[in-house]
Structures are given as structure tokens and as C-alpha cells.
Steps between C-alpha positions, in 0.01 A plus 500: 500500500523758212151610590601548858800699406286730279257565787795583731655735239162675450464541878845661522428739212178605665677556835751719344239694327305557826825596677546775230167643587630589846777718367539871583529592138215488243496506124413793273517566126753765407472772231663260249238235574733268684422360853711618789507470878350807685742644760368690793620825662340700787561878481444740786397859429322796654148557393514880474671544173404181295709223337453611140720241333322227678157626407586556137664163476189339626274695281703419182555130601879541506555323819317184386686518164837524684413201730509689828231548775555813713313517835464865626531549881420848603704620806494880559753502791862490376630323821225227469600452135872457572420248780265312250783478248759385769257234625430374156136590506543686179749463228542858363451856623392763252383837621715583809728757363880475464619653836320244721640194313849654510474556876398132533792391280739720699381344826575147381195382322605295195266653250564551125347762275418367157255734341290808526134618548554872465818698460352822626185526705256785548653609836442884523582739783181680616451832677231753572423746212640789706830317577776643289677286246743620245788249493659243724627790706135537626558183705787655695408537876154334446331192640405219257277212588604153367455129553843358578679295240223553242589616151404861569718507809811345341470695171431836666794457742725399216398820302570725801821327581619579151374859536721531808252591777346163612604580855310837498168319447301339788329177400194391709414131460138350477391143462254567217476725202169623607648624830760689301217690308313575821812635655549741207134611515528554877820700470706252695738491206575731209509227234410135464631241266273195420496182297304452181121547498438777751469817275116511515507440883739788530276725282208426719704629802571823304862407420682534176800340339808709565780287348540175297814311612546334143568850360814514719594138500387319170454130509569502879381141535163435653347158532733206428411132473699279731515146645707294742836424345481136618160465334630633175786253497253227413487458118119443501442832684733674265285358209183625670644857527617477144138408383342768727739771375422396129129543591566833666701634217234410254248672737723809509501511120120467500455778738663754267225734381239305689488664835131528514493118500770501772283733712198277454703196595631645822151625590361157435768320710539736798266693721586839356292757330564594135606855571765386739635241259513740206688750722804268522476259204483796251745718690808624311686441827431125508702267280421125508794292389600137526876572456723428804680842451802364690691835471215691661489255792874522553469885492220492775719260706793743481291800588355314806849437622581868436225621730514225760223265435742217423797463722771241582395257231728262324235416237602566140163606352590393144489139627138556606373599161424235230450639156551164313137370529350822366755517219421145410138579486558810288724326255258212452210756428719674240554173333132402517373842402771642254266775375438643853676833520402520872720201591783627295476835687487307829833337414657839437366627841632185668849550364507865606369437858647164602 
């Protein structure tokens, strides 16, 4: 009888072990040598400006050490990306600006911003060499090509609203950034504002940079990281974001002074030539940053209300920004790496901007 019980017990143990093999989590060894379950996150991004924290985190093994597996899903159209997030086909959006997500939130989508990808993007305003530009006044009475709700559109309108003559400028909308550049070259518009990564294309059309928006609106808030609020309420998903942000913060630290490596990683991961990648990765008008920059997001929200992009909304935008997960990740890194001045400086920045 005892032998029979032993056999039954052994069978139960084996059955439980086999059942564990069918789990959605796997096991990995962390930086401290302990075993941990690997959590998975899918992140949607555009493939025209890279996902530098992801690439550096992969190259330096930070993701594996933090126990998180990130699946990149490249979706260039913003509308398709928001639909994918709403439908649960992806967990996180990364490189879709701030204005677009804020419009979605204002229209009732329950999205929450929890981190950043870049706080300013290389989003210049182009014109022909012979087109006069001396100051913002040069825009008065002119036509400007834009893609609606993109960062160049929202930031430029915010700047002109503050200057007091937004209503004296005519904006012509195009579906693609390439169409904006072609319109400038053809003389359909006087100026054209585009997203990151189009400086070389503009030069090939004989255009030049006339104005950099970040010089008039510093830290205007470019690409934010966001997820569905309901998805983030799950503690396991919060843990996955915490681990991802730890890995991305470590990647951000590793990037400092190593932008040649960043360029090579972007070229390796995306179908972009090195000259194009260097034009934005090394640009002084591009600032990669994982910080949520809550105050900058709120400022953009208020400006979009001022010039009419957001109307009749009862949404309190502060409720759609979560800084706790990022702060937890940063605090834990300061504890784990007490000699890192970078993480200490990030804490100062966080306190100033959130």
C-alpha cells in the first residue's frame, strides 16, 4: 500500500511539473544571480527614428537581467497604433508624440502616460533658401504645411498662439511628412514642419532648416510611453513596466557618451542608412529621456485647449499620468547603484518636472 501511495505521489508531482511548463512566464537569472520569472511586454513604435533604449538594453543584456522580455511591434501609422492599443494587440505605445495621445484621452480613450522616449524631437520647420526667415514674425501671413496632431503641428501652433498671431497663419494639412516637404519644394506652402528624421530628405529637395521649435518651447514633450489604464491596474503588468523602465534607465545611462554605438544599433535594427540615423541621433535638437515629464504633458494639454484642439472635455489630465512606476524604478536603481551620478541627476530632474 505504501508503495502504491508513493507511486501516486510521484505521478502528482510530475503532473504539476508538466503543468508548469505550459505557463506564459519563463525563468531567467537576474543580475544578482537569483532566478526570476520573465514578464513579457509588447511595445509599438514607428520605425523611422529608432527605439534606442530598447536596442541598448538588448545589447547590454539589461532586459534579461531585469527579467523582462520586450517584443517590438513596428506600426508607422498613428491611428493604427492607437487602435492596436485599444484592442489589446500591443501593451505599450512609445513613439507617437504627445499631442496624438492627448487627443485620444480627451476623446474618451482610457490611456495612461507612464514614461518617456524623447522629451524633444528633431522637428524642424523647413523652407527654401530664398524664403526669408528672421524671427517668428516671418510666419505671419504665410502658409505652413503640417501633418495634423503630430508633434510639429501641436508645438508650432502652441508657439504661435503664445506669440499672438496663430490666426494669421494658414496651415495646410498633409497625410505624410514626405508630402509636406514636396509641397514646400513645389511652392504650395512657404514653410513645412516635419517629424524626426527628414533633414537629409529636405536637403535633397533643396530645402533648409529655418526654425527649431525647441528653441522657443524647451522640453515641449515629444514621444511619451503610454498603456491602457485598465491593463496597468494589473499588478503583474505594473511589475513588467517597472522592470522595463529599470532596463531602459540603465540603457539611457549607458548611452551617455556612446552615441556612435547608438547609431550603429539603430542602423542594425532598422532599414535606415547611417547618415540619416546620425542626423537625428546626434542632433542637439533631439533629447532622449525616459522621464514622464508630467509638467510638460500638462502644459501641452492646456495649450491644446487654448488653441482649440481639445474642447468640451471633462477629463482631468493629471489622472491620466502615472509617475509612480518610473519613480519606483529610479529609486531602486539609486539603491542598487549608489555610485551612479547619472541616476542621482535623474532624480533631481524628476523632482523638478513631475
